[in-house]
N, C-alpha and C positions, 0 to 999 in steps of 0.2 A: 705709957698706954698699956693697959692690962688686956689680957686675952679676952675678957668679957666685953671689952669695948668693940672688938672687931668681929668676933665669932657670933653668928646669930644663935639665939637660944631656941630650944625646941618649938616654943610657941610663936617664934618670929621667923619661921622658915620663909625665905623670900618667895613671893609669888611671881609668876611670869607676867610681865606687862607686854602686850602685843599692840603694835602700832604699824603705821605705814606712812610713806611719804612718796611724792611724785618726783622722779628724777628729771633730768634735762630733756628727755625724750617723751615725758608724760607717762612713763610706765610706773605703776604702783609697786613700790619696793617694801615688802613686809619686813618688819624688824621686831626684835625681842629684847627684853632686859630682865635681869634678876639682880636687884640692887640690895646692898647691905648698908646699915647705918655705920657711920664713921669709917668708910672704906679707906684702905691704904693705897688703893690704886684701881685702875679700870682695865679690864681685859675685853678686847673686841675680837670676836671669833668669826672667821671666814671659812666656809666649807669648801669642799672640792666639787669637781665636775660630777653631774648626775645626782648630787646630794642636796641637802638643805640643812638649815641650822639645827632643827630638832633631830633629824636623822643622824647627823654627824656628832653632836655633842651631848645629847640626852641619852639615858639608858633605854634600851628597848625592852618592853615588857613581854618577853618571850621565854619559852623553855627550850633550850637547845637539846635536841634529842640525839642528833648525829651531825656530821659535816654536811649532810644533804637535807636535813629535816629540822625545822623549828616549829614549835606549837605556840600560837598566840594565846596569851593568858587572858587578856581583857581588851577587846576591840575598841572599847570606849576610852581606854587609858593606855594607848600604845607607847607613848614617850613618857619616861619617868624621870623626875628630878632626883629622887633618892638614888645614890650610887653613881651619879653621872659626873662628868668632868665639871659641869657647871656647879654642882653642889660642892665639890672639892675646892674650886676657886672661891666660892662664897664662904666656906668654912675658914679659909685662910685670909679672909678680910677683903676680897676683891669683888667689886660690882662687875657683872658680866653683861655684855651687850653683843648682839649679832644680827646679821641680816640674811635673808634668802636672796642670793644674787639673782639678777634678772634672768628669767627663763627657768628658774629653779624654785622648788617648794611652792609657796603661795604668792610669789612675786610674778608680775606680768612678764611675758617674753616679747622680744622684738618681733614684729609682724605676727603676733599671737602664736609664736612657735616656742615649744619647750626647748631648753638647752641651746637657744639661739641668741646671738648677740651681733649687732651691726659691726662693732669694732671691739677688740679685746680691752682697749683702754676705757670703754664704757663701764666695765666691771670696776676698774680702779677708780673711775670718777664717782661711781655710786658709793664706794667705800669712803672716799674722801668726804663726800657730802654727808654721809652718815656720821663720821667722826665730828664734823662741824656741828651737826645737830645734837649729838651727845654732849659736846662741850657747851653749847648754848643752853641746853636743858639743865646741866649741872650748875652752871653759873647763875641761871635764873633762880634755881631752888636755893642756892647758897645766899643769894641776895635777899630773898624773901625771909629766910631764917635770920640773917644778920641784921636786917632793918629793924627787927624787934628788940635789939639790944641798944644800950646807950652808947656803946663804943663802936658803932658800925664802921666809921671811917678808919679807925685804927685796925680793926679786924680785917677789913678789906685790904688795907695796905700790907699787912703781915701774912695774908693768906698764902699758904703753900699750895701750888697746883699739884694735883694728883698725877702720878705717872700713868701713861697710857701704854699698854702692851697690846700689840696686834698679833694674833696667832692665826696662821692660815694652814689649813690641811690640804695636802695635795695641790690641785690647781689653785686653791685658795692661798697657798703660800706664794705662788707666782703672782697672783692678784695683789697681795700685800706688798711684795717687792716692787711691783710696777707702781703702785700708789705712792710708796715712799720715794721712788725715783722721780715721779712727777712732782711731788711736793719739794724735793730737793732742788729740782731744776727751777721751780717757781720762787724759791726762797720764802714761801708763804708759811707763816706760823699759825697753825690751826688750833693751838692750845689756848 
């Protein structure tokens, strides 16, 4: 595999795909993705308390004047892909996915409250559900592409699943650990 196969060219900078799904409690959970062609892996990002996906992992379009003062450069373009964690992951061949945890960012909150959750495991449940959805999306996209080839069955049998890395920041790290613990106890294979 050559570097050109995984690193997006200038003209093919990944665009942010924004979507949402309803969790088990009927709350709308906002999610985001920046995908690259021929990805070598998937990274799922989970933000911390009082944050959200874009705030935690995209670059802020501000000029830092001092420790106590920052000037907003463009109010219509506050979160920047260029120079962000997400851009670096994409440049290195990873497709990036993430959600706004319930009660954060643009996701609904339990009892319509910000930063509120009925049970901490609800965060982990939303992360597990999102991973399932990402896997289903990737599998369906691969099947559509593969069905157009004459050796579809052979390619499907030999397909190597992409590794999934889950990165949590602050409380998001605890959410990730709890999600992995729940998955380990259930022996469920979500890949």
